[in-house]
C-alpha positions as CSV (number, residue, x, y, z in Angstrom):
1,M,-19.6,-72.5,14.5
2,T,-19.0,-72.1,17.8
3,T,-20.9,-69.4,19.3
4,F,-18.2,-67.3,22.1
5,D,-21.0,-66.1,24.6
6,S,-19.5,-66.4,28.3
7,S,-22.3,-63.9,29.8
8,G,-25.2,-66.1,28.9
9,R,-26.5,-63.4,26.6
10,L,-28.5,-64.0,23.6
11,P,-26.0,-66.2,21.0
12,S,-27.6,-63.5,18.0
13,R,-25.7,-60.7,20.0
14,A,-22.6,-62.1,20.8
15,L,-19.4,-62.6,19.1
16,T,-18.5,-65.6,16.6
17,T,-15.6,-67.5,15.1
18,P,-13.3,-67.8,18.5
19,E,-11.2,-69.5,16.2
20,G,-10.1,-66.7,15.0
21,L,-8.5,-65.0,18.8
22,C,-5.5,-66.1,20.7
23,Y,-6.8,-66.3,24.3
24,H,-3.6,-66.4,27.2
25,V,-6.5,-67.4,29.6
26,R,-8.4,-70.6,28.9
27,M,-11.9,-69.5,28.5
28,G,-13.2,-72.6,31.4
29,S,-11.7,-70.1,33.5
30,L,-13.8,-67.2,33.5
31,P,-16.1,-66.0,36.3
32,S,-19.8,-67.6,35.8
33,A,-21.3,-65.4,38.1
34,P,-21.0,-61.6,39.5
35,R,-18.1,-61.8,42.4
36,D,-19.4,-59.6,45.9
37,F,-16.9,-57.5,45.7
38,G,-15.6,-54.4,43.4
39,L,-16.1,-50.8,43.1
40,Q,-18.1,-50.2,46.5
41,A,-20.2,-47.4,47.7
42,E,-18.9,-46.2,51.9
43,K,-21.9,-43.6,51.8
44,T,-25.5,-42.2,50.7
45,W,-25.1,-40.6,47.4
46,G,-28.1,-38.7,46.2
47,L,-29.1,-38.2,42.3
48,E,-26.9,-35.0,41.6
49,E,-24.4,-35.8,43.5
50,S,-24.3,-39.2,41.5
51,Y,-23.9,-37.0,38.6
52,A,-21.6,-34.8,39.9
53,Y,-19.5,-37.7,40.3
54,C,-19.5,-38.9,36.6
55,E,-18.6,-35.6,35.7
56,Q,-16.2,-35.4,37.8
57,L,-15.0,-38.6,36.2
58,A,-15.5,-37.7,32.7
59,R,-13.6,-34.6,33.4
60,T,-10.3,-36.2,34.7
61,H,-9.6,-38.5,32.0
62,Y,-8.1,-38.0,28.9
63,E,-10.0,-39.0,25.8
64,N,-8.8,-38.5,22.5
65,F,-12.4,-36.8,21.5
66,P,-14.8,-34.8,23.9
67,V,-17.2,-36.6,26.1
68,G,-20.9,-34.8,27.2
69,S,-18.8,-31.2,26.3
70,W,-19.8,-27.9,26.5
71,L,-20.6,-28.2,22.9
72,L,-23.6,-30.3,23.6
73,P,-27.0,-29.1,25.0
74,A,-26.5,-28.3,29.0
75,D,-30.0,-30.4,29.0
76,K,-28.2,-34.0,28.2
77,R,-24.7,-33.9,29.1
78,K,-25.4,-35.4,32.9
79,Y,-26.7,-38.8,30.7
80,L,-23.7,-38.3,28.9
81,W,-21.7,-38.0,31.5
82,A,-23.6,-41.2,33.2
83,I,-22.8,-43.6,30.0
84,Y,-19.1,-42.7,29.9
85,A,-18.4,-43.0,33.7
86,F,-20.0,-46.8,33.6
87,A,-17.8,-47.6,30.3
88,R,-14.5,-45.8,32.0
89,T,-14.7,-47.6,34.8
90,A,-15.3,-50.9,33.4
91,D,-12.3,-49.7,31.0
92,D,-10.2,-49.0,33.6
93,F,-10.6,-52.7,35.0
94,A,-9.8,-54.1,32.1
95,D,-6.8,-52.4,31.3
96,E,-5.4,-50.3,34.4
97,A,-2.4,-51.0,36.5
98,Q,-3.8,-50.6,39.4
99,Y,-5.6,-54.1,39.3
100,L,-4.0,-57.3,39.8
101,D,-4.5,-59.5,37.0
102,N,-6.4,-61.9,38.1
103,L,-8.7,-59.6,39.8
104,R,-9.9,-57.8,36.3
105,L,-12.7,-60.5,35.1
106,P,-14.4,-60.9,38.4
107,L,-14.4,-57.0,38.9
108,L,-16.2,-57.1,35.1
109,E,-18.3,-59.3,36.3
110,N,-19.6,-57.6,39.2
111,W,-19.7,-54.5,37.4
112,E,-22.0,-56.4,35.8
113,G,-23.8,-57.6,37.9
114,Q,-24.4,-54.1,39.4
115,L,-25.8,-53.4,36.1
116,L,-28.5,-55.7,35.7
117,Q,-29.5,-55.1,39.5
118,C,-30.1,-51.3,39.2
119,M,-32.9,-53.0,36.8
120,W,-35.2,-53.4,39.3
121,R,-33.2,-52.5,42.7
122,K,-32.0,-49.1,44.2
123,P,-28.1,-49.0,43.6
124,Q,-25.7,-47.9,46.1
125,H,-23.1,-46.9,43.6
126,P,-22.8,-43.6,42.3
127,V,-22.5,-44.6,38.8
128,F,-25.3,-46.8,38.8
129,I,-27.4,-44.5,40.9
130,A,-27.3,-41.9,37.6
131,L,-27.7,-44.6,35.2
132,K,-30.5,-46.0,36.6
133,D,-32.1,-42.7,35.7
134,T,-30.8,-42.3,32.5
135,I,-31.7,-45.3,31.4
136,E,-34.8,-45.0,32.9
137,T,-35.7,-41.5,31.2
138,F,-34.6,-42.4,28.1
139,R,-35.9,-46.3,27.8
140,L,-32.5,-47.5,27.0
141,P,-32.2,-51.1,26.4
142,V,-29.4,-53.2,28.7
143,E,-28.1,-54.8,25.6
144,P,-25.4,-52.1,24.4
145,F,-24.3,-52.1,27.8
146,Q,-23.4,-55.9,28.7
147,D,-21.8,-55.3,24.8
148,L,-19.4,-52.8,26.1
149,L,-18.7,-55.4,29.3
150,M,-18.0,-58.2,26.6
151,A,-15.8,-56.1,25.1
152,F,-13.6,-55.1,28.0
153,K,-13.6,-58.9,29.4
154,M,-12.3,-59.8,25.8
155,D,-9.2,-56.8,26.3
156,V,-8.4,-58.8,30.0
157,F,-8.5,-62.8,27.5
158,V,-7.8,-62.0,24.0
159,E,-4.5,-60.6,23.1
160,R,-4.5,-61.3,18.6
161,Y,-7.1,-60.9,16.3
162,K,-6.3,-63.4,13.5
163,T,-8.3,-61.8,10.9
164,Y,-9.6,-58.4,10.0
165,D,-13.1,-59.9,10.5
166,D,-12.4,-60.9,13.8
167,L,-11.8,-57.1,15.1
168,L,-14.8,-55.7,13.3
169,G,-16.9,-58.6,15.7
170,Y,-14.9,-56.5,18.8
171,C,-15.2,-53.0,17.2
172,R,-19.0,-54.1,17.1
173,L,-18.7,-54.8,20.8
174,S,-16.5,-51.8,22.2
175,A,-17.4,-48.7,20.1
176,N,-20.7,-49.2,18.6
177,P,-23.0,-49.1,21.8
178,V,-21.8,-46.0,22.5
179,G,-22.7,-44.7,19.3
180,Q,-26.1,-45.9,19.6
181,L,-26.7,-44.7,23.3
182,V,-25.9,-41.4,22.4
183,L,-28.8,-41.2,19.1
184,S,-31.2,-42.5,22.0
185,V,-30.6,-40.1,24.8
186,F,-31.0,-37.5,21.8
187,G,-34.0,-39.3,20.4
188,Y,-32.4,-41.0,17.5
189,R,-33.3,-44.3,16.9
190,D,-33.7,-45.0,13.7
191,P,-31.9,-48.1,12.6
192,A,-30.5,-47.1,9.6
193,L,-28.9,-43.7,11.6
194,H,-27.5,-46.3,14.0
195,E,-26.2,-47.9,11.3
196,L,-24.3,-45.2,10.1
197,S,-22.9,-44.5,13.5
198,D,-21.5,-47.8,13.7
199,A,-20.0,-47.5,10.7
200,I,-18.6,-43.9,12.0
201,C,-18.0,-45.5,15.5
202,T,-16.1,-48.4,14.7
203,A,-13.2,-46.2,12.4
204,L,-12.6,-44.1,15.4
205,Q,-12.0,-47.4,17.3
206,L,-9.8,-48.4,14.6
207,T,-8.4,-44.8,14.3
208,N,-7.2,-45.6,17.9
209,H,-5.8,-49.3,17.4
210,W,-3.7,-47.4,15.2
211,Q,-2.7,-44.5,17.0
212,D,-1.6,-46.7,20.2
213,I,0.1,-49.6,18.2
214,A,3.4,-49.4,19.6
215,I,1.5,-48.5,23.4
216,D,-0.7,-51.8,22.9
217,A,2.3,-54.2,22.1
218,K,3.7,-53.2,25.4
219,K,0.9,-55.2,27.4
220,P,0.7,-57.0,24.9
221,R,-2.3,-56.7,23.1
222,I,-1.6,-56.4,19.3
223,Y,-4.9,-55.1,16.9
224,V,-3.3,-55.7,13.8
225,P,-4.8,-58.7,11.8
226,I,-2.6,-61.5,12.0
227,E,-3.6,-62.2,8.5
228,D,-2.9,-58.5,7.6
229,M,0.7,-58.5,8.7
230,D,1.1,-62.2,6.7
231,R,-0.3,-60.4,3.5
232,H,2.0,-57.9,3.6
233,G,5.1,-59.7,4.5
234,Y,5.6,-58.5,8.1
235,D,5.7,-60.2,11.7
236,E,5.1,-59.6,15.2
237,A,8.6,-59.6,16.0
238,R,8.9,-56.6,14.2
239,L,6.2,-55.2,15.8
240,Q,7.1,-55.8,19.0
241,G,10.4,-54.4,18.2
242,G,9.0,-51.1,16.8
243,V,9.9,-51.6,13.2
244,A,8.3,-49.8,10.5
245,D,10.2,-50.9,7.3
246,E,8.6,-51.0,4.0
247,A,6.4,-53.9,5.2
248,F,5.1,-51.9,7.5
249,R,4.3,-49.1,5.9
250,R,2.2,-51.1,3.3
251,M,0.3,-52.5,5.8
252,M,-0.4,-49.3,7.9
253,A,-1.4,-47.7,4.7
254,D,-4.1,-51.0,3.7
255,L,-5.5,-50.7,7.2
256,V,-6.0,-46.6,7.2
257,N,-7.4,-46.4,3.5
258,R,-10.2,-49.3,4.9
259,T,-10.5,-47.3,8.1
260,R,-11.2,-44.3,6.0
261,A,-13.9,-46.2,4.3
262,L,-16.0,-46.6,7.4
263,F,-15.8,-42.8,8.2
264,V,-16.8,-41.8,4.8
265,A,-19.6,-44.5,5.2
266,G,-21.2,-43.2,8.2
267,R,-20.4,-39.5,7.4
268,P,-23.9,-38.5,6.0
269,L,-25.2,-39.3,9.7
270,L,-23.9,-35.8,10.6
271,D,-26.5,-34.4,8.2
272,R,-29.0,-36.4,9.1
273,V,-29.1,-35.1,12.8
274,G,-30.2,-31.7,14.2
275,R,-27.9,-29.3,15.4
276,D,-28.4,-30.4,18.9
277,L,-25.7,-33.4,17.7
278,A,-24.3,-32.4,14.7
279,F,-21.6,-30.2,15.8
280,E,-20.3,-32.6,18.5
281,L,-20.5,-35.4,15.7
282,R,-18.5,-33.9,13.1
283,L,-16.1,-32.4,15.5
284,V,-15.2,-36.4,16.3
285,W,-15.8,-37.4,12.7
286,H,-13.2,-35.1,11.8
287,G,-10.8,-35.6,14.9
288,G,-10.6,-39.0,13.8
289,S,-9.7,-38.5,10.1
290,A,-7.4,-35.9,11.1
291,I,-5.6,-38.3,13.5
292,L,-5.2,-41.2,10.3
293,D,-4.3,-38.0,8.0
294,R,-1.0,-37.3,10.9
295,I,-0.8,-41.0,11.0
296,E,-0.3,-40.7,6.8
297,S,2.0,-37.5,7.3
298,G,4.2,-39.5,9.4
299,G,5.4,-42.1,7.1
300,Y,2.9,-44.5,9.1
301,D,5.4,-44.8,11.5
302,V,3.4,-44.4,14.8
303,F,6.8,-46.1,17.1
304,R,8.5,-43.0,16.7
305,A,6.0,-40.7,17.9
306,R,1.9,-41.2,18.5
307,P,0.0,-39.2,16.2
308,T,-1.7,-36.4,17.8
309,L,-3.8,-33.7,17.4
310,G,-2.2,-30.2,19.0
311,L,-4.6,-27.2,20.0
312,G,-3.9,-25.8,16.3
313,A,-5.3,-28.5,15.0
314,K,-8.0,-28.9,17.3
315,A,-8.9,-25.2,16.8
316,I,-9.1,-25.9,13.0
317,L,-11.6,-28.3,13.7
318,L,-13.4,-26.3,15.7
319,T,-13.7,-24.2,12.9
320,K,-14.8,-26.6,10.7
321,A,-17.1,-28.1,12.4
322,A,-18.5,-24.7,13.2
323,L,-19.1,-23.6,9.6
324,L,-20.4,-27.0,8.5
325,S,-22.8,-27.1,11.2
326,R,-23.7,-23.4,10.0
327,R,-24.3,-24.1,6.2
328,Q,-26.8,-26.8,7.3
329,G,-28.4,-24.5,9.6
330,S,-29.4,-21.8,7.0
331,R,-30.7,-24.6,4.8
């Protein structure tokens, strides 16, 4: 079976079965090396100034779930901001309208080039100044960062996923590395814990896909696997038209149930990390589960309104996470 690996990394970490993916750019046209352009520094940045840049980026971008929030120990937040800034900028290259389509892949290649160069050379960009310090402080591997970049490249040239397994393969690159890096920053390197984190991160990524079906369809990018549409008698034309009929509801119920199963599979992680991380993990876990509840209670019609959590729902989640953390601390 063919192995997809345009970055030249180890085949064992590559996404397989490209037959299940639908491309709108020929794979042979991908840039073969980093280009000498992209986000460039225009000044000399100090280390703490670079961390402040990453913090500002984190605080000015909306995310479904908290990023390096005040719930986490103060001495860890700046490192999570650096990881976030790296991923957020790359994600913008792949997705934001401010970048021309023909520049997205070269910009991502350039970003990967700066990542690799910062391993042995003094970086100039504030994101990589902070990231280099983060990587060296916690001895983080470079592969999770490369996996994230691979996922962002896929967002540029992959519009459809044939099977649910293909979509899980994308999540292994786009979501799971984030959880692995966060655990490593907090000193949790047990592979069993990383496996639990992978289940939660994949569930969060899938939840975001189901939440944003209407938004993604306009790009046009569809994460609902083709095989699931076929199995439930639904089609892309109806999805593009925002039709939430009985077939769509059956399909979404199936996808939501599979996503819930992943949340359940990763649930033990919440009780196996210390109080320094448990509160935020509980908040994220319950937040993702609550979004699925909203999708379900809305009759799965994600076209009529994007399922989100209001201030009241978030307050309830905070209370629930606090109570559960208190119980853990008393044991």
